[in-house]
C-alpha positions as CSV (number, residue, x, y, z in Angstrom):
1,M,10.5,8.0,10.2
2,T,10.0,11.9,9.2
3,F,7.8,11.8,5.8
4,E,8.8,14.8,3.1
5,S,7.4,14.7,-0.4
6,R,6.2,17.6,-2.5
7,W,3.6,15.2,-4.2
8,V,1.8,14.4,-0.6
9,Q,1.1,17.2,1.5
10,A,-0.7,16.9,5.1
11,P,-4.1,18.5,5.1
12,A,-4.4,21.6,7.5
13,H,-6.1,19.7,9.9
14,V,-4.1,16.5,10.3
15,A,-1.3,16.6,12.6
16,E,1.4,14.1,13.7
17,A,0.5,11.9,16.8
18,E,2.9,10.1,19.3
19,P,3.1,6.1,18.7
20,G,0.2,4.7,19.8
21,L,-3.0,3.0,18.7
22,P,-6.2,4.9,19.1
23,E,-8.8,4.0,21.9
24,G,-10.2,1.1,21.8
25,F,-7.2,-1.3,19.7
26,R,-4.3,-3.4,21.1
27,A,-1.7,-4.8,19.2
28,A,1.4,-7.2,19.3
29,G,4.1,-8.4,17.2
30,V,6.3,-11.8,18.0
31,A,8.8,-14.5,16.7
32,C,7.3,-17.5,15.8
33,G,9.8,-18.8,13.6
34,L,8.8,-18.3,10.1
35,K,11.5,-15.8,9.1
36,P,15.0,-17.4,8.9
37,S,16.4,-14.5,10.6
38,G,14.5,-15.2,13.6
39,G,12.7,-11.6,13.7
40,L,9.2,-10.9,14.5
41,D,7.0,-12.3,12.2
42,L,3.5,-12.7,13.5
43,G,1.0,-9.9,14.5
44,L,-2.1,-9.8,16.1
45,L,-4.5,-6.5,16.2
46,V,-7.5,-6.4,18.2
47,S,-10.5,-4.1,18.6
48,D,-12.0,-4.1,21.9
49,A,-15.3,-2.2,20.8
50,P,-18.2,-4.5,20.1
51,D,-19.6,-2.1,17.6
52,T,-16.3,-2.1,15.5
53,T,-17.3,-1.5,11.8
54,S,-14.7,-2.2,9.0
55,A,-13.7,-2.2,5.3
56,A,-11.5,-4.1,3.3
57,R,-9.9,-4.4,-0.2
58,F,-7.8,-7.3,-1.9
59,T,-5.9,-8.0,-4.3
60,R,-7.1,-8.4,-7.9
61,S,-5.0,-11.3,-9.0
62,G,-6.5,-14.7,-10.4
63,V,-4.1,-16.6,-8.3
64,L,-5.6,-15.8,-4.7
65,A,-3.7,-16.4,-1.8
66,A,-5.4,-19.0,1.0
67,P,-5.7,-16.2,3.7
68,V,-7.5,-13.6,0.9
69,L,-9.9,-16.3,-0.3
70,L,-10.7,-17.4,3.4
71,T,-11.4,-14.0,4.4
72,Q,-13.4,-12.9,1.6
73,E,-15.4,-16.0,1.9
74,R,-16.0,-16.4,6.0
75,C,-15.5,-12.7,7.2
76,R,-18.0,-10.1,8.2
77,L,-16.0,-7.6,6.0
78,D,-18.3,-4.8,7.7
79,A,-17.3,-5.9,11.5
80,I,-13.7,-7.0,11.5
81,R,-12.2,-7.0,14.9
82,V,-9.3,-8.8,14.7
83,V,-6.2,-9.0,12.3
84,V,-3.7,-12.2,12.5
85,A,-1.2,-11.6,10.3
86,N,2.2,-13.5,9.3
87,A,5.5,-12.5,7.5
88,G,7.8,-15.3,6.3
89,N,5.1,-17.4,4.3
90,A,2.4,-16.0,1.8
91,N,0.3,-19.4,2.1
92,A,-0.2,-18.8,-1.4
93,A,-0.6,-21.7,-4.4
94,T,-1.0,-24.2,-1.1
95,G,-4.0,-25.7,-2.3
96,R,-7.0,-27.3,0.3
97,R,-3.9,-27.6,2.9
98,G,-3.4,-23.7,2.6
99,I,-7.1,-23.2,3.2
100,E,-6.9,-25.3,6.0
101,D,-4.1,-23.9,7.6
102,A,-5.5,-20.1,7.1
103,A,-8.7,-21.6,9.3
104,R,-6.8,-22.9,11.9
105,M,-5.1,-19.5,11.9
106,Q,-8.2,-17.7,12.1
107,G,-9.6,-19.9,14.6
108,G,-6.6,-19.4,16.9
109,A,-7.0,-15.6,16.9
110,S,-10.6,-16.1,17.6
111,M,-10.2,-18.2,20.5
112,A,-6.8,-16.3,21.7
113,A,-9.1,-12.8,21.4
114,G,-12.5,-14.0,22.5
115,I,-14.0,-12.8,19.3
116,R,-16.1,-14.6,17.0
117,E,-14.3,-16.4,14.1
118,D,-16.1,-14.3,11.1
119,Q,-14.7,-11.3,12.8
120,V,-11.2,-12.4,12.4
121,A,-9.3,-11.4,9.1
122,V,-6.0,-13.4,7.9
123,A,-3.4,-12.0,6.2
124,S,0.2,-13.5,4.8
125,T,3.1,-12.5,3.0
126,G,6.6,-14.1,2.1
127,V,7.3,-17.0,-0.4
128,I,4.6,-18.2,-2.7
129,G,4.3,-22.0,-2.9
130,V,5.3,-23.2,0.5
131,P,3.2,-25.0,2.9
132,L,2.7,-22.8,6.0
133,D,3.7,-24.3,9.3
134,V,0.8,-23.4,11.3
135,D,2.0,-25.3,14.5
136,K,4.3,-22.3,14.8
137,I,1.7,-19.5,14.0
138,I,-0.8,-21.2,16.7
139,K,2.2,-20.7,19.5
140,G,2.5,-17.5,17.9
141,I,-0.6,-16.2,18.6
142,L,-0.6,-17.5,22.2
143,A,2.1,-15.6,22.7
144,A,0.9,-12.1,20.8
145,R,-2.3,-12.5,23.0
146,G,-0.1,-12.0,26.3
147,E,1.7,-9.0,24.8
148,L,-1.5,-6.8,23.4
149,A,-1.3,-3.5,24.3
150,P,-2.2,0.0,23.2
151,Y,1.1,0.8,22.1
152,G,1.8,-2.5,20.4
153,D,1.8,-0.8,16.7
154,D,5.6,-0.7,16.5
155,T,5.9,-4.6,17.2
156,F,2.9,-5.3,14.8
157,G,4.2,-3.3,12.3
158,E,7.6,-4.8,12.5
159,A,6.1,-8.3,12.2
160,I,4.4,-8.0,8.9
161,R,7.7,-7.0,7.0
162,T,9.7,-9.4,4.8
163,T,12.0,-7.5,2.3
164,D,11.1,-3.8,3.7
165,K,14.3,-2.1,4.9
166,F,12.2,-0.2,7.3
167,A,8.7,-0.5,9.0
168,K,5.7,1.6,7.3
169,S,3.7,3.4,9.9
170,A,2.0,6.5,11.3
171,S,0.0,8.3,13.5
172,L,-2.0,11.2,13.2
173,D,-4.4,13.3,15.0
174,V,-7.8,14.7,12.6
175,A,-9.5,17.7,13.8
176,L,-13.0,17.4,12.8
177,P,-16.0,19.7,13.2
178,S,-17.2,17.1,15.9
179,G,-14.0,16.5,17.7
180,T,-10.7,15.1,17.3
181,V,-9.8,11.7,16.3
182,R,-7.0,9.5,15.9
183,L,-6.1,7.4,12.7
184,T,-3.2,5.1,12.4
185,A,-1.8,2.8,10.1
186,Q,0.6,0.2,9.7
187,A,1.8,-0.9,6.2
188,K,4.5,-3.5,4.4
189,G,5.6,-3.4,0.7
190,A,9.1,-3.2,-1.2
191,G,8.8,-5.6,-4.1
192,M,6.2,-7.4,-6.5
193,I,4.4,-4.0,-6.4
194,S,2.1,-3.0,-9.4
195,P,-0.5,-0.1,-10.1
196,A,-3.7,-2.6,-9.8
197,F,-2.9,-2.8,-6.1
198,A,0.3,-3.8,-4.8
199,T,2.1,-6.4,-2.9
200,M,1.5,-5.2,0.3
201,L,-0.6,-5.3,3.5
202,C,-1.9,-2.2,4.8
203,F,-4.1,-2.0,8.2
204,V,-5.7,1.0,9.3
205,Q,-7.0,2.0,12.9
206,T,-9.6,4.9,14.2
207,D,-11.5,5.5,16.9
208,A,-13.7,7.9,15.0
209,A,-17.4,6.0,14.7
210,L,-18.1,5.2,11.0
211,A,-21.2,3.4,9.3
212,P,-19.9,0.7,7.5
213,E,-20.9,2.2,4.2
214,T,-18.7,5.4,5.1
215,A,-16.1,2.9,5.9
216,D,-16.4,1.2,2.4
217,L,-16.7,3.9,0.3
218,L,-13.7,5.9,1.8
219,L,-11.1,3.3,1.9
220,G,-12.3,2.4,-1.6
221,V,-11.8,5.9,-2.9
222,C,-8.6,6.3,-1.2
223,V,-6.8,2.9,-2.2
224,K,-7.5,3.8,-5.9
225,R,-5.6,7.3,-5.2
226,S,-2.7,5.6,-3.3
227,F,-2.1,1.8,-3.5
228,D,-3.5,1.5,-7.0
229,R,-1.2,4.0,-8.0
230,I,2.2,2.8,-7.7
231,S,4.8,0.6,-9.1
232,V,8.2,-1.1,-8.1
233,D,8.3,-3.8,-10.8
234,G,4.9,-4.0,-12.2
235,Q,4.1,-7.5,-10.8
236,L,0.6,-8.1,-9.1
237,S,1.0,-10.0,-5.7
238,T,-1.5,-13.0,-4.7
239,N,-1.9,-11.5,-1.2
240,D,-2.5,-7.9,-1.1
241,T,-4.9,-6.7,1.5
242,A,-6.0,-3.5,3.1
243,I,-8.1,-3.4,6.0
244,L,-10.0,0.0,7.8
245,M,-11.5,-0.8,11.5
246,A,-13.0,2.0,13.3
247,S,-13.6,1.4,17.0
248,G,-16.1,4.3,17.7
249,A,-14.2,4.4,21.1
250,S,-13.8,8.6,20.7
251,G,-17.4,9.2,20.7
252,V,-17.0,11.2,17.6
253,R,-19.5,10.3,14.6
254,V,-18.7,10.6,10.9
255,A,-22.1,11.0,9.4
256,P,-22.4,10.3,5.9
257,E,-22.4,13.5,3.4
258,S,-21.1,15.6,6.3
259,E,-18.0,18.0,6.6
260,D,-16.8,15.3,9.3
261,E,-16.9,12.7,6.5
262,V,-15.1,15.3,4.0
263,R,-12.2,15.9,6.5
264,F,-11.8,12.4,7.6
265,G,-11.6,11.3,4.0
266,E,-9.2,14.1,3.4
267,A,-7.2,12.9,6.3
268,L,-7.4,9.1,5.2
269,D,-6.2,9.9,1.8
270,Y,-3.1,11.6,2.7
271,L,-2.3,8.5,5.1
272,L,-2.7,6.0,2.4
273,R,-0.8,8.2,-0.3
274,R,2.2,8.7,2.2
275,L,2.2,4.8,3.1
276,A,2.3,4.2,-0.8
277,M,5.0,6.7,-1.2
278,L,7.1,4.7,1.6
279,I,6.5,1.5,-0.2
280,V,7.8,2.8,-3.7
281,R,10.7,4.5,-1.9
282,D,11.8,1.7,-0.2
283,G,11.4,-0.3,-3.6
284,E,14.2,-3.2,-3.1
285,G,17.3,-1.2,-3.8
286,S,15.3,1.9,-5.0
287,K,17.6,5.2,-4.9
288,R,15.1,7.2,-6.6
289,V,11.2,7.9,-7.1
290,G,9.2,9.0,-10.3
291,R,6.1,10.6,-10.6
292,V,4.6,10.3,-14.1
293,V,1.1,12.3,-15.1
294,V,-0.5,11.7,-18.5
295,H,-3.5,13.8,-19.4
296,G,-5.6,14.0,-22.5
297,G,-9.1,13.2,-23.9
298,H,-9.0,9.5,-23.4
299,E,-9.3,7.7,-20.1
300,P,-8.1,4.3,-21.0
301,H,-5.3,6.0,-23.2
302,V,-4.1,8.0,-20.1
303,T,-4.2,5.2,-17.8
304,A,-2.8,2.6,-20.1
305,A,0.3,5.3,-20.9
306,S,1.0,6.2,-17.1
307,R,1.2,2.3,-16.3
308,A,3.3,1.7,-19.1
309,V,6.0,4.4,-18.1
310,A,6.1,3.5,-14.6
311,D,6.7,0.3,-15.2
312,S,8.9,0.4,-18.3
313,P,12.4,-1.3,-17.0
314,L,14.1,1.2,-19.4
315,V,12.6,4.4,-18.2
316,K,13.4,3.1,-14.7
317,A,16.9,2.2,-15.0
318,A,17.3,5.9,-16.3
319,L,15.5,7.3,-13.4
320,H,18.0,5.1,-11.3
321,G,21.0,6.5,-13.0
322,G,19.9,10.1,-13.6
323,D,19.9,10.1,-17.0
324,P,17.3,12.1,-18.6
325,N,16.7,9.9,-21.7
326,W,12.9,11.0,-22.8
327,G,13.2,8.9,-25.8
328,R,12.3,5.9,-23.4
329,I,9.2,7.7,-22.1
330,A,8.1,7.9,-25.7
331,Q,8.6,4.4,-26.5
332,A,6.6,3.2,-23.3
333,V,3.8,5.8,-24.8
334,G,3.7,4.3,-28.1
335,Q,3.6,0.8,-27.0
336,A,0.5,1.5,-24.8
337,V,-1.1,3.7,-27.2
338,H,-1.4,2.6,-30.8
339,S,-3.0,6.0,-32.6
340,A,-0.4,6.5,-34.9
341,P,1.0,8.9,-35.4
342,L,0.7,10.3,-32.3
343,P,1.2,13.6,-31.5
344,V,2.7,13.2,-27.7
345,D,4.3,16.2,-25.5
346,I,6.7,15.2,-23.0
347,W,8.1,17.2,-19.7
348,I,10.9,16.5,-17.4
349,E,10.3,18.4,-14.6
350,D,9.4,22.0,-16.2
351,T,11.1,21.0,-19.1
352,Q,9.5,20.1,-22.4
353,V,11.4,17.9,-24.6
354,C,8.8,16.9,-27.0
355,A,6.3,18.9,-28.6
356,A,3.5,17.0,-31.1
357,G,6.0,13.9,-31.6
358,A,9.0,15.7,-32.3
359,V,12.2,16.8,-30.2
360,R,12.0,20.5,-28.6
361,P,15.5,22.3,-28.1
362,Y,16.3,22.0,-24.4
363,D,19.5,22.8,-22.0
364,E,20.8,19.3,-21.5
365,R,23.0,20.2,-18.7
366,A,20.1,21.8,-16.9
367,L,17.9,18.6,-17.4
368,A,20.7,16.6,-16.2
369,E,20.6,18.4,-12.8
370,A,17.1,18.5,-12.6
371,V,17.0,14.8,-12.6
372,A,19.4,14.3,-10.0
373,G,17.4,14.5,-7.0
374,E,15.1,12.1,-5.1
375,E,12.3,12.8,-6.6
376,V,11.6,13.1,-10.5
377,E,8.5,14.0,-12.3
378,Y,7.3,13.5,-16.0
379,T,4.4,14.6,-17.6
380,V,2.9,13.1,-20.3
381,G,0.5,14.8,-22.9
382,L,-2.3,13.2,-25.3
383,P,-4.6,14.5,-27.5
384,G,-7.8,15.8,-26.0
385,E,-8.6,17.0,-22.4
386,G,-10.6,16.0,-19.3
387,A,-8.8,12.6,-18.5
388,E,-5.7,12.5,-16.1
389,A,-3.5,9.6,-14.7
390,E,-0.8,9.5,-12.5
391,V,1.3,6.7,-11.3
392,F,4.6,6.8,-8.5
393,F,7.1,4.6,-9.2
394,S,10.5,3.4,-8.0
395,D,13.8,3.2,-10.2
396,L,15.5,-0.2,-11.2
397,S,18.5,-0.9,-9.3
398,H,21.4,-3.6,-9.6
399,E,20.3,-4.0,-5.6
400,Y,16.7,-5.1,-6.9
401,V,18.1,-7.9,-9.1
402,T,20.2,-9.2,-6.3
403,I,17.6,-9.3,-4.0
404,N,15.2,-11.2,-6.4
405,A,17.7,-13.9,-7.4
406,E,18.4,-14.6,-4.4
407,Y,15.1,-14.4,-2.4
408,T,14.4,-18.1,-2.0
409,T,18.1,-19.3,-1.1
């Protein structure tokens, strides 16, 4: 889908590319019977390059799903060559059986791809607390093996969707001083999204050659600026997984502390922020997207305030209705920062509505028009200078309640 946002702009050296995975990768998505709809629900992604390097990030939840535990404990996170992922069942809160099922899933993908088990990452998404039908998974893996193709990223991306209204993917060509490389990604996420990672899966591929340390550094920095900065409902998932894989098949090496590394990092940052924005836009019934930027002199305060605004059901409901009710922003900030009296400044778009904790005269009609668009920006000023935090967030709609009230029925 076409992507546009005033908040996320492509660097000059990054261009849209035709669909298709970078050199060295194949993927497929099949239906194995986990989704009641009968849709695609099992994805297999393989790097054929023996020297593939990788990096990974996972949820911070204290309740970790079996595939997250297994991948963290049994995988070489710097040398992942296979990803097997399913939708329709999270395999979370499933006890010892869940770990065993995830291990069978890993073993099946290992045999299908002919690659060691410790190089196979496992990911799942869906309903929590339901045992996984791993026999269906194994049959799906065998079916996916026969359909692996360089252009299988579309079906792979489709297979990891749950309540997503649309697939989230991108294919980019990145011009580096040492040559042009391809960067692609597939992600899913629409609900149970919090700015401490998200309910999401994201798999990134490139044919650039990256040292494991470079891959880990770049993924970590870019996740903090993307998936760590979005909120749909403030709920932290059990299954979040982001994996970057680099086949090196292009022959272009991204050396540490080089201009290649800087430009590749800028491209990866754009890619992940773009996917993060798509997740927020999907937002299970979302109509509008907000961005809150909080600045001040105390980092914990600006971080807490930005997340409080983004997670506030009152702010989110006002965003949905196009209501410039800035008092809800002030309330959320005050709930997060207890330094009373707090001389907070608040802007909605370019209109300052509150100065030093007190209302400031403004044109109500003009402000109402400013919040009627698809993107609305809120800025909050706290005392001091030097710290800043941003969060992208979706509104709270009637449809969100409907989707989540009926999710397992």
